[in-house]
VEXDREN-2710 file (C-alpha; in Angstrom, 1 decimal):
% VEXDREN-2710
k/r/px/py/pz
1/UNK/-67.6/51.9/-20.1
2/UNK/-65.5/52.1/-16.7
3/UNK/-67.6/51.2/-13.7
4/UNK/-66.6/53.2/-10.6
5/UNK/-66.6/51.4/-7.2
6/UNK/-69.3/53.0/-4.8
7/UNK/-67.9/53.5/-1.4
8/UNK/-70.2/53.6/1.8
9/UNK/-68.7/55.9/4.4
10/UNK/-68.2/54.7/8.0
11/UNK/-68.3/56.6/11.2
12/UNK/-65.0/57.4/12.8
13/UNK/-63.7/54.9/15.5
14/UNK/-61.6/55.5/18.5
15/UNK/-60.1/53.6/21.5
16/UNK/-63.5/53.8/23.5
17/UNK/-65.2/51.9/20.5
18/UNK/-62.4/49.3/20.3
19/UNK/-63.0/48.6/24.0
20/UNK/-66.8/48.8/24.3
21/UNK/-68.5/47.6/21.0
22/UNK/-70.7/44.7/21.0
23/UNK/-68.9/42.7/18.2
24/UNK/-65.3/42.4/19.3
25/UNK/-62.7/39.8/18.9
26/UNK/-59.2/40.0/20.6
27/UNK/-56.6/37.4/20.0
28/UNK/-53.3/37.1/22.0
29/UNK/-50.5/35.3/20.4
30/UNK/-46.9/34.6/21.7
31/UNK/-44.1/34.1/19.2
32/UNK/-40.5/33.3/19.6
33/UNK/-39.2/36.1/17.7
34/UNK/-38.4/39.8/18.7
35/UNK/-41.0/42.6/18.3
36/UNK/-39.2/44.1/15.4
37/UNK/-39.8/40.9/13.4
38/UNK/-43.5/40.9/14.4
39/UNK/-43.8/44.6/13.5
40/UNK/-42.2/43.9/10.2
41/UNK/-44.8/41.3/9.3
42/UNK/-47.6/43.8/10.1
43/UNK/-46.2/46.7/8.2
44/UNK/-44.6/44.7/5.3
45/UNK/-45.7/45.3/1.6
46/UNK/-47.4/41.9/1.8
47/UNK/-49.0/42.4/5.2
48/UNK/-52.2/40.7/5.4
49/UNK/-52.1/38.8/2.1
50/UNK/-49.3/36.7/3.4
51/UNK/-51.3/35.8/6.5
52/UNK/-54.3/34.2/4.8
53/UNK/-55.7/33.5/1.4
54/UNK/-58.9/35.3/2.4
55/UNK/-57.3/38.7/2.1
56/UNK/-56.5/39.2/-1.6
57/UNK/-55.2/42.6/-1.6
58/UNK/-53.7/45.2/0.9
59/UNK/-52.4/48.2/-0.8
60/UNK/-50.6/50.8/1.2
61/UNK/-52.1/54.1/-0.3
62/UNK/-49.5/56.4/1.6
63/UNK/-45.7/56.6/1.2
64/UNK/-43.3/55.2/3.6
65/UNK/-42.3/56.0/6.4
66/UNK/-45.7/55.2/7.8
67/UNK/-47.2/57.1/10.6
68/UNK/-50.4/58.6/11.9
69/UNK/-52.6/59.2/8.9
70/UNK/-51.4/56.4/6.8
71/UNK/-53.9/54.8/4.7
72/UNK/-54.3/51.3/3.1
73/UNK/-57.1/49.6/1.0
74/UNK/-57.7/46.0/2.0
75/UNK/-59.5/43.5/-0.3
76/UNK/-61.1/40.3/0.8
77/UNK/-62.2/37.3/-1.5
78/UNK/-61.1/38.8/-4.8
79/UNK/-63.1/41.9/-4.5
80/UNK/-66.0/40.5/-2.5
81/UNK/-65.4/43.4/0.0
82/UNK/-62.9/46.1/0.2
83/UNK/-62.1/48.5/3.1
84/UNK/-60.4/52.0/3.1
85/UNK/-58.4/52.2/6.3
86/UNK/-56.7/55.3/8.1
87/UNK/-54.3/54.6/10.9
88/UNK/-55.0/57.0/13.8
89/UNK/-52.2/55.5/15.8
90/UNK/-48.8/54.4/14.6
91/UNK/-46.4/53.8/17.6
92/UNK/-43.3/52.5/15.5
93/UNK/-42.6/49.1/16.6
94/UNK/-45.1/48.5/19.2
95/UNK/-48.8/49.6/18.3
96/UNK/-50.9/50.4/15.2
97/UNK/-54.7/51.2/15.1
98/UNK/-57.1/52.1/12.3
99/UNK/-60.5/53.0/11.6
100/UNK/-62.2/52.0/8.4
101/UNK/-63.1/55.2/6.5
102/UNK/-65.3/53.4/3.8
103/UNK/-66.4/50.0/2.6
104/UNK/-67.3/49.0/-0.9
105/UNK/-70.3/47.1/0.5
106/UNK/-73.2/48.5/2.9
107/UNK/-73.7/47.1/6.2
108/UNK/-71.1/48.4/8.6
109/UNK/-71.5/51.6/10.8
110/UNK/-67.9/51.5/12.2
111/UNK/-65.1/49.1/12.0
112/UNK/-61.6/49.3/13.7
113/UNK/-58.5/47.1/14.5
114/UNK/-55.7/47.4/16.9
115/UNK/-52.4/45.5/16.9
116/UNK/-50.3/45.9/20.1
117/UNK/-46.9/44.2/20.7
118/UNK/-45.3/43.5/24.0
119/UNK/-41.8/42.1/24.6
120/UNK/-41.7/38.9/26.6
121/UNK/-38.9/36.7/27.7
122/UNK/-37.8/34.8/24.5
123/UNK/-40.1/36.7/22.0
124/UNK/-43.1/38.8/21.6
125/UNK/-46.8/38.8/22.7
126/UNK/-49.2/40.5/20.2
127/UNK/-52.8/41.2/20.6
128/UNK/-54.9/41.8/17.5
129/UNK/-58.4/43.3/18.1
130/UNK/-61.2/43.5/15.7
131/UNK/-64.2/45.8/16.5
132/UNK/-67.3/46.2/14.4
133/UNK/-70.6/48.0/14.8
134/UNK/-73.0/46.8/12.0
135/UNK/-76.0/48.5/10.4
136/UNK/-79.2/47.2/12.2
137/UNK/-80.2/45.0/9.3
138/UNK/-76.8/43.1/9.4
139/UNK/-76.5/42.9/13.1
140/UNK/-78.6/39.7/13.6
141/UNK/-76.4/37.9/10.8
142/UNK/-73.0/38.9/12.4
143/UNK/-74.3/37.8/15.9
144/UNK/-75.3/34.5/14.6
145/UNK/-71.9/34.3/12.8
146/UNK/-69.7/35.1/15.8
147/UNK/-68.3/31.7/16.3
148/UNK/-67.3/31.6/12.5
149/UNK/-65.9/35.2/12.7
150/UNK/-64.0/34.4/15.8
151/UNK/-62.4/31.4/14.1
152/UNK/-61.6/33.4/11.0
153/UNK/-60.0/36.4/12.8
154/UNK/-58.0/33.8/15.1
155/UNK/-56.8/32.3/11.8
156/UNK/-55.6/35.7/10.7
157/UNK/-53.7/36.1/14.1
158/UNK/-52.2/32.7/13.6
159/UNK/-51.1/33.6/10.1
160/UNK/-49.5/36.7/11.3
161/UNK/-47.5/34.7/13.9
162/UNK/-46.4/32.1/11.1
163/UNK/-45.4/35.1/8.9
164/UNK/-43.3/36.8/11.9
165/UNK/-41.6/33.4/12.6
166/UNK/-40.9/32.7/9.0
167/UNK/-39.3/36.1/8.3
168/UNK/-39.8/38.6/5.5
169/UNK/-40.8/37.1/2.1
170/UNK/-42.2/40.4/0.8
171/UNK/-41.0/42.8/3.4
172/UNK/-40.8/46.6/3.8
173/UNK/-39.3/48.3/1.0
END
């Protein structure tokens, strides 16, 4: 018997949600590499999984070249959670933003992430923003977990910086 994954749909997110939701983490990191190297890290075949051991799968489900409408499925913790993402912004080389369409666990109403790159003297400044609106029953848990969630997402941003600096190990194909 084959078990099918149950997916829980989430409401669509937008830029207003990214700016205004109650649970939001924005991490800004400066790296001594040009924006194209940072962009490559975020759009590579091994994006996310090369940033942290917590993300165990990141499968681009759209063909290259990527753009608005690109989809990806991300798995955390060997299947503990999975998200189906759809990019509503894809400004090649400078910014990508997605809204989560569905999760394999209940608890989220909306979820979005935004990565913005800015060239600076000697490198790149990138800001990675995470925005979440939980279901009412999950809200108290996430609010209590804010310090841990901030630390985890900061670790992912730092991992992206290390990946951009070290170059492409499993880059775009």
